[in-house]
C-alpha angles and dihedrals in degrees: 000000000000112000112210109230094227090052091046091054092049093053093043094050098028089225144105128199131221125215091273093054096254112153119228131181104228096192140136088013094056124079113276122243090245094055093043093053090046089057092046093051094043092052094046097042094050096034093237103182104174113055136168137186133191110213119030104182109158092356101242096130088042091055092049091051095044092046089054088056092047092050095051092043099238144061142073134232135214122205124189121195125150093195103046096111094037118035095018095041091225090286092138092056092043090053091050089051092048089050094053091239100116092109090062097050130079108190128199120193100203146090112292094230089057098041100041095062089054090057093057091084090055132070125309121257134229101203137025133183114202110203105138127102110357097208112120095240096047093046091049091051089050090052092046092060095037090055089054090053099041122097119229105267091031126125134239123189125201117202130212099024087170084083114087094220092056093046088051088058089050091052091051091051094047093047100041111023136059098254132122131205114249113216114231133187115256117207097174122129111276091234091056091051093049092048091050094049092047091052091051091050093049092050090065118352092185095050114129112244110215112199093343095294095137090055099040102129097220130074095239137057121212116208130188121209109236102185143343119278106288100162122141113250092258100039117137137152122190116249 
C-alpha cells in the first residue's frame, strides 16, 4: 500500500495545519488509520473507479480514497461538505492540494440532500462513504440517494455506528433492502473494542441486533449492494 506523505505526517504528528499555519489536533474526529487503509485496499482490490463521500472535514478519508485512485491509475472522487470553508477552515481541501491529488477530486460545498439529487443525472458510482449528519432522518436521506447512484455490486459504508440513529438506518437497510454486510478485519485495541460494545449495549439493552450490527467491533459498517430495488409496492419489514 502506498502511504501518502501528507497523511503519514498527520498520523505521525497527530496534527493538521490551516492556511495560516495554525496547528490543530484532528483526532478523534478524523478518520483512523485503520479505516483509511481499509478504504484504500477495498478500492484498489475491487477496482472501484467512481467514489463519493459525504462529510470531508480534515480530508483524511478523502486522501486515502484519492490515493487509491492514483495508485491504480484511474478513478475519480466526489466529496460533499457544507462546512468545509467555515467550520473546517478549508483544511481538507488544503491537504488534498498538498498531496497533489486535486485533479482526482470534485468537491461540492453544499448540503448533501441538495447536492445528491443533482448527481442523479450523472454517472453511477461504485463506492460511497456516508459520514455527514448523524441524525436518523438525514442519514436515511443520504442513503436513499446513494442507493440510486450505486451500481449493483458496489459498496456503501456508514460511519459511527455507535450512534443509535445511524444503527437504526442500518437496521432499515438490512431488513428492507438488498444489501449484505461485508466482514472486515478489525485491528483496534481490545480495550477500545470492549468499551465501544459496552457503550452500545448500555444505550439500549433491548435493541434488536440485526445481523450482528450492534456488536460489530468497529465503528463502521461496510455494505455491498446485491441487486436493484425489486420490492413490491407495499413491501415493508419492521426495523
